[in-house]
C-alpha positions in Angstrom: 28.5 35.5 3.0 25.1 35.9 4.8 25.2 36.2 8.6 22.4 36.1 11.2 20.8 39.6 11.6 19.3 38.6 15.0 19.6 35.8 17.5 17.7 34.9 20.7 17.1 31.9 22.9 13.8 30.6 24.3 15.6 28.5 26.9 13.0 25.7 26.2 13.6 22.5 24.4 11.7 22.5 21.1 10.1 19.5 19.4 11.4 18.7 15.9 9.0 19.5 13.0 6.8 21.6 15.4 7.7 25.2 14.5 5.3 27.6 12.8 4.8 31.4 12.4 1.5 33.3 12.4 0.0 36.8 12.4 -2.3 36.2 15.4 -3.3 39.9 15.6 -3.5 40.2 11.8 -0.4 42.4 11.5 2.7 41.2 13.3 4.4 37.8 13.1 4.7 35.6 16.1 7.1 32.6 16.2 5.4 29.5 17.7 7.0 26.3 18.8 5.9 23.1 20.7 8.1 22.1 23.6 9.0 18.7 25.0 7.1 19.6 28.2 3.7 19.7 26.5 3.6 23.5 26.1 3.4 25.9 23.2 5.8 28.9 23.1 4.4 32.0 21.3 7.1 34.7 20.8 5.7 38.1 19.8 8.5 40.6 19.6 6.0 43.5 18.9 4.6 43.1 22.4 7.9 44.1 24.0 7.4 47.8 23.4 3.7 47.9 24.6 3.0 49.8 27.8 3.1 47.6 30.9 5.2 44.9 29.2 8.6 44.0 30.5 11.5 42.6 28.5 10.1 39.0 28.9 6.6 40.1 28.0 7.1 39.0 24.4 7.1 35.3 25.4 3.9 33.4 26.2 3.4 29.8 27.2 0.2 27.8 26.4 -0.2 24.6 28.5 -1.6 21.7 26.4 -0.8 19.1 29.1 -0.5 16.4 26.4 2.2 15.2 24.1 2.0 17.5 21.1 2.3 15.9 17.7 1.8 18.9 15.3 1.4 22.7 15.2 0.3 25.0 12.3 -0.8 28.6 11.9 -3.0 30.1 9.2 -6.1 32.1 8.4 -9.2 29.9 9.0 -11.8 32.7 8.8 -11.5 34.5 5.4 -13.4 37.5 6.9 -10.9 38.1 9.6 -7.2 38.9 9.1 -6.1 37.1 12.2 -4.3 33.8 12.0 -5.3 30.9 14.3 -3.1 28.3 15.9 -3.9 24.6 15.4 -2.3 22.2 17.9 -2.6 18.5 17.3 -2.1 15.6 19.8 -2.5 11.9 19.5 -6.1 12.1 20.6 -7.5 15.6 19.6 -7.1 18.8 17.7 -7.4 22.2 19.3 -7.8 25.4 17.2 -6.9 28.4 19.3 -7.3 32.2 18.9 -4.1 33.5 20.4 -5.1 37.1 20.4 -8.3 36.6 22.3 -6.9 33.7 24.4 -9.9 31.5 23.5 -10.5 28.1 21.9 -12.3 28.2 18.6 -13.1 24.5 18.7 -11.8 21.3 20.2 -12.2 18.0 18.3 -11.5 14.4 19.2 -9.3 12.8 16.6 -9.1 9.0 17.4 -6.8 8.6 14.4 -4.3 11.1 15.8 -3.1 14.4 14.4 0.3 13.7 12.9 0.3 16.7 10.6 -1.8 19.8 10.2 -2.1 22.4 7.4 -4.5 25.3 7.1 -5.9 26.5 3.7 -8.3 26.0 0.9 -8.7 22.7 -0.9 -10.2 22.4 -4.4 -13.8 23.5 -4.8 -14.6 23.2 -1.1 -15.8 26.7 -0.3 -14.5 27.0 3.3 -11.0 27.3 4.5 -10.1 24.2 6.6 -7.7 22.9 9.1 -6.7 19.6 7.4 -5.4 16.9 9.8 -3.6 13.8 8.8 -3.6 10.8 11.1 -3.9 7.0 11.2 -4.5 6.3 7.5 -7.1 9.1 7.4 -7.3 12.8 6.5 -10.0 15.1 7.9 -10.8 18.8 7.3 -12.6 21.1 9.7 -13.9 24.6 9.0 -13.8 27.6 11.4 -16.8 26.3 13.4 -15.3 22.8 13.8 -17.6 21.1 11.2 -16.1 18.2 9.3 -16.2 19.2 5.6 -13.7 16.7 4.3 -12.7 13.1 5.0 -10.7 10.5 3.1 -8.4 7.6 3.6 -4.8 7.0 2.5 -2.5 4.0 2.4 -0.7 4.4 5.8 -0.1 6.8 8.7 0.2 10.3 7.4 3.6 11.9 8.1 3.4 15.2 6.3 0.9 17.5 4.5 1.1 20.6 2.2 -1.2 22.5 -0.1 -0.1 23.2 -3.7 -1.6 24.2 -7.0 -0.3 20.9 -8.5 -2.2 21.1 -11.8 -2.0 24.9 -12.3 -5.8 25.2 -12.3 -5.8 28.0 -9.7 -7.0 25.5 -7.0 -5.0 23.8 -4.3 -4.4 20.1 -4.3 -3.4 18.3 -1.1 0.0 16.6 -1.2 0.2 13.8 1.4 3.4 11.9 2.5 2.9 8.7 4.5 4.8 5.8 6.1 4.2 3.5 3.1 6.8 5.5 1.1 4.2 7.0 -1.2 3.5 10.7 -2.0 -0.1 11.0 -3.0 -1.8 14.1 -4.6 -5.5 14.5 -3.7 -7.9 16.7 -5.7 -10.3 16.9 -2.9 -10.8 13.2 -2.1 -9.6 11.9 -5.5 -6.0 10.7 -6.0 -4.7 12.3 -9.2 -1.0 11.3 -8.8 1.1 8.9 -6.9 4.9 8.8 -6.5 6.7 6.0 -4.7 9.9 6.9 -2.7 12.4 4.8 -0.8 11.4 5.8 2.8 8.7 7.5 4.8 8.0 11.0 3.6 8.7 13.2 6.7 8.4 16.7 5.2 6.7 18.4 2.3 6.7 22.1 1.3 5.3 24.1 -1.7 7.7 25.9 -4.0 7.4 27.9 -7.2 4.5 27.0 -9.5 3.8 23.2 -9.4 7.1 22.3 -7.7 7.3 21.0 -4.2 10.1 19.9 -2.0 10.2 16.6 0.0 12.4 15.0 2.7 12.6 11.3 3.6 13.4 9.5 6.9 16.7 8.2 5.4 18.2 11.6 4.8 17.1 12.2 1.3 15.8 15.6 0.1 14.7 16.7 -3.3 12.3 18.6 -5.5 9.4 17.4 -7.7 7.9 19.2 -10.7 4.4 17.7 -10.6 5.1 13.9 -10.9 8.6 14.2 -12.2 11.5 14.4 -9.8 13.9 17.3 -10.6 16.7 16.2 -8.4 17.5 14.6 -5.0 20.5 14.2 -2.7 21.1 11.8 0.1 22.9 12.5 3.4 23.9 10.3 6.4 22.0 12.9 8.6 18.3 13.2 8.8 16.4 16.2 7.2 14.2 17.5 10.1 12.5 20.3 8.2 12.3 22.0 4.8 10.8 25.2 3.5 11.2 27.4 0.4 12.7 30.9 0.6 14.4 33.2 -2.0 17.7 33.6 -0.1 19.8 35.0 -3.0 17.1 37.5 -4.2 17.0 36.1 -7.8 13.2 35.8 -7.8 13.2 32.0 -7.5 12.9 30.4 -4.0 15.5 27.9 -2.9 14.9 24.7 -0.9 16.0 25.4 2.7 16.8 22.3 4.8 17.4 21.9 8.5 19.4 18.8 9.5 19.7 16.6 12.6 23.4 17.5 12.9 22.6 21.2 13.2 23.3 22.2 9.6 21.2 24.7 7.6 21.6 24.7 3.8 19.9 26.4 0.9 19.8 24.5 -2.4 18.9 25.6 -5.9 15.4 24.4 -6.9 16.8 23.6 -10.3 19.9 21.6 -9.6 20.2 21.0 -5.9 23.5 22.8 -5.6 24.3 24.3 -2.2 24.4 28.1 -2.3 24.4 28.8 1.4 25.0 26.9 4.7 25.3 27.6 8.4 25.6 25.4 11.5 23.8 25.2 14.8 25.4 23.5 17.8 22.3 21.3 18.1 19.7 19.7 15.7 17.4 22.0 13.8 13.8 21.9 14.9 12.1 24.1 12.3 12.7 26.7 9.6 10.0 29.3 8.8 9.8 32.8 7.2 8.1 36.0 8.1 8.5 39.8 8.7 9.9 39.2 12.2 11.7 42.6 12.4 8.7 44.5 11.2 10.8 46.3 8.5 8.7 45.2 5.5 11.1 42.4 4.5 10.9 38.7 4.9 13.5 36.9 7.1 14.4 33.2 7.2 14.0 32.1 10.8 15.7 28.9 12.0 15.0 27.3 15.4 17.2 24.6 17.1 15.9 21.9 19.4 17.6 23.8 22.3 15.5 26.9 21.6 18.1 28.9 19.8 16.7 31.2 17.1 18.6 32.8 14.2 17.2 35.1 11.6 18.7 35.8 8.1 17.8 38.5 5.6 17.8 37.7 1.9 20.9 38.8 -0.1 21.0 42.5 -0.9 20.7 43.9 -4.4 24.6 44.1 -4.7 24.8 40.3 -4.0 21.7 39.4 -6.0 22.4 36.0 -7.6 26.1 36.2 -6.7 25.7 33.4 -4.1 24.6 31.1 -6.9 27.0 32.4 -9.5 30.1 32.1 -7.2 29.1 28.6 -6.2 28.4 27.5 -9.8 31.8 28.8 -10.9 33.5 26.9 -8.1 31.4 23.8 -8.9 32.2 24.1 -12.6 35.9 24.3 -11.9 35.7 21.2 -9.7 33.7 19.3 -12.3 36.2 20.2 -15.1 39.1 19.2 -12.9 37.5 15.9 -12.1 36.8 15.3 -15.8 40.4 16.1 -16.6 41.7 13.6 -14.1 39.4 10.9 -15.5 40.4 11.6 -19.1 44.1 11.6 -18.1 43.7 8.2 -16.3 41.8 6.8 -19.3 44.5 8.1 -21.7 47.2 6.5 -19.6 45.4 3.2 -19.6 45.1 3.3 -23.4 48.8 4.0 -23.7 49.7 1.1 -21.4 47.4 -1.2 -23.3 48.9 -0.2 -26.6 52.4 -0.9 -25.2 51.2 -4.3 -23.9 49.5 -5.0 -27.2 52.8 -4.2 -29.2 54.7 -6.5 -26.8 52.2 -9.3 -27.1 52.2 -8.9 -30.9 56.0 -9.3 -30.9 55.9 -12.4 -28.8 53.2 -13.9 -30.9 55.0 -13.1 -34.1 58.1 -14.9 -32.8 56.0 -17.9 -31.9 54.3 -17.9 -35.2 57.7 -17.8 -37.0 58.9 -20.6 -34.8 55.8 -22.5 -35.8 56.8 -22.1 -39.5 54.8 -19.0 -40.4 55.8 -15.6 -41.4 55.5 -12.4 -39.3 52.0 -11.5 -38.0 50.3 -8.5 -39.6 46.8 -7.2 -40.3 46.8 -9.0 -43.6 48.4 -12.1 -42.1 46.5 -13.3 -38.9 47.9 -15.7 -36.3 48.4 -19.1 -37.8 46.4 -22.1 -36.4 47.8 -23.6 -33.3 49.2 -20.3 -31.9 47.2 -19.4 -28.7 46.5 -15.7 -28.0 47.7 -14.7 -24.5 45.2 -12.6 -22.6 46.8 -9.4 -21.6 46.7 -8.2 -18.0 46.0 -4.7 -19.2 42.3 -5.4 -19.9 42.1 -5.7 -23.7 38.9 -7.4 -24.7 37.4 -8.1 -28.1 35.6 -5.1 -29.7 32.5 -7.3 -30.3 31.9 -7.9 -26.6 28.4 -7.2 -25.6 26.5 -7.3 -22.3 23.2 -9.1 -22.2 20.6 -9.3 -19.5 17.7 -11.6 -18.9 14.9 -11.4 -16.3 13.0 -14.6 -15.2 10.9 -15.7 -12.3 12.4 -18.3 -10.0 9.8 -20.1 -7.8 12.5 -21.0 -5.3 13.0 -24.1 -3.3 13.8 -25.2 0.3 17.1 -23.4 0.4 16.3 -20.3 -1.7 13.1 -18.3 -1.4 11.1 -17.3 -4.5 12.6 -14.3 -6.4 13.1 -12.6 -9.7 16.4 -13.6 -11.2 18.5 -11.1 -13.2 21.1 -12.8 -15.4 24.0 -10.6 -16.6 26.2 -12.3 -19.2 28.7 -11.5 -21.9 28.6 -12.8 -25.5 32.1 -14.4 -25.4 34.7 -15.9 -23.0 35.2 -12.7 -21.1 34.2 -12.9 -17.4 31.9 -10.6 -15.3 34.1 -9.5 -12.4 31.5 -7.4 -10.6 27.9 -6.2 -11.1 26.4 -3.0 -9.5 22.7 -2.5 -9.6 20.9 0.7 -8.6 17.2 0.4 -8.1 14.9 2.5 -5.9 12.9 0.7 -3.3 14.3 -2.8 -3.8 17.7 -2.9 -2.1 18.6 -1.5 1.2 20.5 1.6 0.5 19.1 1.5 -3.1 22.2 -0.2 -4.6 23.4 -3.8 -4.7 26.9 -5.0 -5.6 27.8 -8.6 -6.5 31.4 -9.8 -6.4 31.8 -13.4 -7.6 34.6 -15.4 -6.0 37.8 -15.5 -8.1 37.4 -19.3 -8.4 33.8 -19.0 -9.6 34.4 -16.3 -12.3 32.4 -16.9 -15.5 30.8 -14.9 -18.3 27.4 -15.1 -16.4 26.2 -13.7 -13.0 22.8 -14.4 -11.5 21.4 -11.8 -9.1 18.2 -12.5 -7.0 15.8 -9.6 -6.8 12.7 -9.5 -4.5 10.6 -6.4 -5.2 8.6 -5.6 -2.0 5.7 -3.9 -3.8 4.0 -4.2 -7.2 5.6 -1.2 -8.9 7.6 -0.9 -12.1 11.3 -0.3 -11.3 14.2 0.7 -13.5 17.3 -1.4 -12.9 20.4 0.6 -13.7 23.2 -1.9 -14.2 27.0 -1.5 -14.3 29.2 -4.5 -15.0 33.0 -4.9 -14.9 34.1 -7.0 -17.9 37.5 -8.5 -18.7 39.6 -11.6 -18.5 40.5 -13.6 -15.4 44.0 -12.2 -15.1 43.1 -8.6 -16.0 44.0 -5.8 -13.6 41.8 -3.4 -15.4 38.2 -3.9 -16.5 35.8 -2.3 -19.0 32.6 -0.9 -17.5 29.3 -1.7 -19.4 26.2 0.3 -18.5 22.6 -0.4 -19.4 19.1 0.0 -17.9 16.4 -2.7 -17.7 12.9 -2.2 -16.5 11.4 -4.7 -14.0 7.7 -5.1 -14.9 5.1 -4.1 -12.3 3.7 -7.5 -11.5 7.0 -9.4 -11.7 6.4 -11.5 -8.5 3.8 -13.7 -10.1 4.4 -16.9 -12.1 2.1 -18.3 -14.8 0.5 -21.6 -13.9 -2.1 -24.0 -15.2 -5.8 -23.0 -15.4 -6.7 -25.9 -13.1 -5.2 -23.9 -10.2 -7.7 -23.6 -7.4 -9.5 -20.2 -7.6 -9.5 -17.7 -4.7 -12.7 -16.6 -3.0 -12.2 -12.9 -3.5 -13.7 -11.5 -6.7 -13.6 -8.1 -8.4 -15.8 -7.6 -11.5 -16.0 -4.7 -13.9 -16.8 -3.8 -17.5 -14.5 -2.2 -20.1 -15.2 -1.1 -23.6 -11.9 -2.5 -25.1 -10.7 -5.2 -27.4 -9.4 -8.4 -25.8 -6.1 -8.1 -27.7 -5.4 -4.8 -26.0 -5.8 -6.3 -22.6 -3.5 -9.2 -23.6 -0.9 -6.5 -24.6 -1.2 -5.0 -21.1 -0.7 -8.4 -19.5 2.4 -9.1 -21.6 3.9 -5.7 -20.6 3.2 -5.8 -16.9 3.8 -9.5 -16.0 7.2 -11.2 -16.3 6.4 -14.0 -18.7 8.8 -16.3 -20.6 6.8 -15.8 -23.8 3.9 -13.7 -24.7 0.4 -15.1 -23.9 -2.4 -15.2 -26.4 -6.2 -15.4 -26.2 -7.8 -18.8 -26.2 -9.8 -20.4 -29.0 -13.0 -18.6 -28.0 -11.3 -15.2 -28.1 -11.3 -14.9 -24.3 -8.7 -14.5 -21.6 -8.3 -17.0 -18.8 -4.9 -16.9 -17.1 -3.9 -18.2 -13.7 -0.9 -16.8 -11.8 0.6 -17.8 -8.5 2.0 -15.1 -6.1 5.6 -15.6 -5.1 4.8 -13.6 -1.9 2.5 -16.4 -0.6 -0.7 -14.4 -1.1 -2.3 -17.2 -3.1 -3.5 -17.6 -6.7 -4.6 -14.9 -9.0 -7.0 -15.5 -11.9 -7.5 -12.9 -14.7 -10.5 -13.6 -16.9 -12.1 -11.6 -19.7 -14.8 -12.5 -22.2 -15.7 -11.0 -25.6 -18.3 -8.7 -24.0 -15.6 -6.8 -22.1 -16.4 -8.2 -18.7 -13.2 -8.7 -16.6 -13.1 -10.8 -13.5 -10.2 -10.8 -11.0 -10.1 -13.7 -8.6 -7.7 -13.1 -5.7 -7.8 -12.9 -1.9 -5.4 -10.0 -1.9 -7.4 -6.8 -2.1 -4.2 -4.8 -2.6 -3.3 -6.8 -5.7 -6.8 -6.3 -7.1 -6.6 -2.6 -6.5 -3.2 -2.4 -8.1 -4.5 -4.2 -11.2 -7.5 -2.0 -11.5 -5.5 1.2 -11.2 -2.8 0.0 -13.6 -5.5 -1.1 -16.2 -7.4 2.2 -15.8 -4.1 4.1 -16.4 -3.2 2.0 -19.4 -6.7 2.4 -20.9 -7.0 6.1 -20.0 -10.2 5.6 -18.0 -11.3 8.5 -15.9 -14.0 6.6 -14.1 -14.4 2.9 -13.5 -17.1 1.1 -11.4 -16.5 -2.3 -10.0 -18.4 -4.9 -7.9 -16.3 -6.8 -5.4 -16.9 -9.7 -3.0 -14.3 -10.5 -0.4 -15.9 -12.7 2.3 -12.7 -13.2 4.3 -12.0 -9.5 4.4 -15.6 -8.6 5.3 -15.5 -11.1 8.2 -12.2 -9.6 9.4 -13.8 -6.1 9.1 -16.8 -7.3 11.2 -14.5 -8.6 13.9 -12.5 -5.4 13.9 -15.6 -3.3 14.2 -16.7 -5.4 17.2 -13.3 -4.7 18.8 -13.7 -1.0 18.1 -17.0 -0.9 19.9 -15.4 -2.8 22.9 -12.5 -0.5 23.0 -14.8 2.6 23.0 -16.9 1.1 25.8 -13.7 0.4 27.9 -12.5 3.9 27.2 -15.7 5.5 28.4 -15.7 3.3 31.5 -12.1 4.2 32.3 -12.8 7.9 31.7 -15.8 7.8 34.1 -13.7 6.0 36.7 -10.9 8.6 36.4 -13.5 11.4 36.9 -14.9 9.6 40.0 -11.4 9.1 41.4 -10.5 12.7 40.8 -13.5 13.8 42.9 -12.6 11.3 45.6 -9.0 12.5 45.7 -10.1 16.1 46.3 -12.2 15.1 49.3 -9.4 12.9 50.7 -6.8 15.7 50.4 -9.2 18.1 52.2 -9.9 15.5 55.0 -6.2 14.6 55.4 -5.2 18.3 55.6 -8.0 19.1 58.1 -6.7 16.2 60.2 -3.2 17.5 60.1 -4.2 21.0 61.1 -6.2 19.6 64.0 -3.3 17.4 65.1 -5.2 14.2 64.4 -2.2 12.2 63.2 -4.1 8.9 63.0 -6.8 10.2 60.6 -4.1 12.1 58.7 -2.1 9.0 58.2 -5.1 7.1 57.2 -6.2 9.7 54.7 -2.7 9.9 53.0 -2.6 6.0 52.9 -5.9 6.0 51.1 -4.5 8.8 48.8 -1.4 6.6 48.1 -3.6 3.6 47.2 -5.9 5.8 45.0 -2.9 7.2 43.2 -1.6 3.7 42.5 -5.0 2.7 41.1 -5.1 5.8 39.0 -1.6 5.0 37.5 -2.7 1.4 36.8 -5.9 2.7 35.2 -3.9 5.1 33.1 -1.7 2.3 31.9 -4.8 0.3 31.0 -6.2 3.4 29.2 -3.0 3.8 27.2 -3.0 0.2 26.1 -6.6 0.4 25.2 -5.9 3.5 23.2 -3.1 1.8 21.2 -5.4 -1.2 20.5 -8.1 1.2 19.4 -5.7 3.0 17.0 -4.6 -0.3 15.5 -8.3 -1.4 15.0 -9.2 2.0 13.5 -6.2 1.7 11.2 -7.5 -1.7 9.9 -10.9 -0.2 9.2 -9.4 2.8 7.3 -7.1 0.4 5.4 -10.0 -1.8 4.2 -12.0 1.3 3.1 -8.8 2.5 1.3 -8.5 -0.9 -0.4 -12.2 -0.8 -1.5 -11.6 2.7 -2.9 -8.6 1.7 -4.9 -10.7 -0.9 -6.7 -12.7 2.0 -8.2 -11.5 4.9 -10.3 -12.6 8.5 -10.4 -16.0 9.5 -9.1 -16.8 6.0 -8.1 -13.9 5.9 -5.7 -15.0 9.2 -4.1 -18.5 7.8 -3.8 -17.3 4.7 -2.0 -15.1 6.6 0.5 -17.7 9.2 1.4 -20.5 6.6 1.8 -18.3 4.4 4.0 -17.5 7.4 6.2 -21.2 8.2 6.6 -22.0 4.6 7.4 -19.3 4.5 10.1 -20.6 7.7 11.6 -24.1 6.3 11.7 -22.8 3.0 13.1 -24.6 1.2 10.2 -22.4 -1.9 9.7 -24.7 -3.6 7.1 -24.7 -0.5 5.0 -20.9 -0.3 5.2 -20.6 -3.9 3.9 -23.0 -3.2 1.1 -21.2 0.0 0.1 -17.8 -1.8 0.0 -19.3 -4.6 -2.1 -21.4 -2.7 -4.6 -19.8 0.8 -4.6 -23.0 2.6 -3.4 -25.3 2.8 -0.5 
C-alpha cells in the first residue's frame, strides 16, 4: 500500500477548488492555495535552506482583500521559464509574478472569474490566461490584451485545455451550470455533451480523454464525445486530476471528496486502485516535483490546510495495485454471479415442482370432467380453467410493448409525454423502473401500481426539461396477480429530441419571431428529419405543392412553432423562443452535415428586451461609478477625521475628540450602507450582463460554423464601442 512520503500543515483554512502548483522561479515547485480570509498562500520548500531564511521562510501570504473565486498557475510568457499566478475574484483578474513580487496586469471582469486556466488555444499565437465567468469566456495575453472572447450557455464552473481532436492544437473544454460540457475550437463549438448536474471540475487525461465531476457526486471519463464510465457517490467530488499512481504508463483519475476521501480510479474502467482519507474535506489535488528529487509527487490539500504527498508506485509494485484490485474485484463478481445463478436455478426447480403439482390437479379435474389424463398430445379439455401458479409461471409468448405519445394535459394533469408499458396477454405489470439521464430526479423513476389497480398496462408521465434526445432504459416486472415471483423484461426506447411539441392545425396563430435560412436539400429529406425528431402519431408528408407547412404547439407554454419550407430550399422557423429556433438549426445542421449555415433572424420582443437590459446596464455602471467616487471621498474624509480626533485626544480636548469620533461613527455607518447598495448594484449588474451574454449566445446558436463566430465577435466589438444599433443589426443579419 502507498503511504504519504511527507506531510505538513499550513494552519490556514483553504478554499475548495482553489489549489494550484507553479514554478515561479522557473525551477522549483511552489504549492499555492487560496484561503477563506481573502489571502493566497505560496509554499516554497526550496526557500527554507536559503541564507537568512528561518524554518517558516518557505511560507508567503499574498493579501488579495477580496473573496477569491479561482487560482491558476502557468507559463504565460513563452520566452521566460517562470510560471505566473492568476487570481480571480468576482470583479477582477490579477496576474502576478511571484518571484519579482509584482503585478503583470490587473483586469476588471464584470462577468466574474469563476475559473481560470493558462495555456495556448487553437491557432491563437499567444499563450493566454483564459477566464470563465457569467456566461462569457475571455482570454488575456501576457500584457493584459484581450485576444479571445466568446459566450456560453450559462455561468462557467470549470475550464481545461485538451487536444480534443488530436490535431496537435488545444481545444477549450467548458463546464457550466446548465449541465452542458462544451468543446470550443477557439470560439466555435465543435462538441456538446449534456450531463445531469452542473459540471464542477474538468481535467485533461491521456490523449483525447478528460475527466469530469458533477455537483451531485458523479465523476467519470470521456473519450472525446463518448463517455467511458462514470460512478456516483452520495458525497461531492471537490477536485479531480490525472496522475500515474501505479506506474503503468497510463494516468489514473484522482478524486478528492467532500468527506475527506482520496481515491485513484482506472481511466478505462473506473475501478478504485488506491484510496486514503483526510479528517476533513479535500480542497485540491495537484502534482509536481515537490521534494526536488526528479520525480513527480501527488499532493493533496485539505480544507484545514493539511498537506500530504504521495510517490508513484515503485518498479516492484508497478501495475500490482491494479492487478491485485482486479483479482479481488473479479472474485467478487464471480461470487455474485454464482449467487444469482443459484437463486435462478432454485426458482426454476420450485416452478417445475409447482407445475407438476398443478398438472396433477388439472389432470384429476379433467378426468372428473369426463376426459382422459392431460398430456402434451392431449391438452386441457374445454371448461377446465388453468390455475395461475404463485411461482411466477407466465406464457412463453409474453412480450413487453411500449408506446410514446404526447398528452396535452388538462386542469388536473399538466402537459407531458406519456410512456405506455403493456404486455400482450392477461399478465399484469407489477412494477416499472425507468432510467433516463436528465429527466428524473436521481436519474431513475419507479412506478408501483396499487394491488387493486393491477393490469397489463401502466402509463408513466414524462416531462423532459430540455429539447435533447434521451434513451429510456426500461425494466418491468411481469407476472400474474397472485405471483410471488416475477419475470423482468428489459428494453430501451429513445425519446425524440422535440417530444414536448404537439402537431396542430395550420390555422394556429403564428409567432412574431422568425428565423430564415437556405439549404440545398430535398424537401423529403427534411420531412424525414421531422418524423425522426418530433413525437408524432403518424408520419407527416409534404403538401400538394411539394412544400412543408407544419404548426406545432409547445407543451412548455412557450407558444406556437411553425416550420415552413418551399421547393427552393428556403426554410422559415416561426417561434418566439430563440432557444427552440437555435436547437432546430443546430439539429438540422448536424443531420444534413452542414459545416457553415447563415441565417437571418427577426425577434422584435427579444430585441426590445435587450434594449431595456442595455439601458439598465448603463444605469448600473453610472451608479457604480458614483458610489466608487463617494467611497473615495469618504475615505479621504475619514483620514482627516481620525487625525483631528487623535490630535484632540492628545491635547486633552475631550469635547472635540468626542465630536470627531461621533462623526467617524456616522461616516462608518454611511460607508456600510453605501457598500450594501454597491453590492446590490453589482448583483443587478451581473444579472443584466448575463441577459446580454445569453441573447448573444442565442443569436450565435442560430448560425453554424464561421457565421456563428462572426456574429459573436461582431457583437463583442459593438458592445465595446457602445454601438447599440450595430449590435441589433449584427444579431438580425449576422454581420456588421
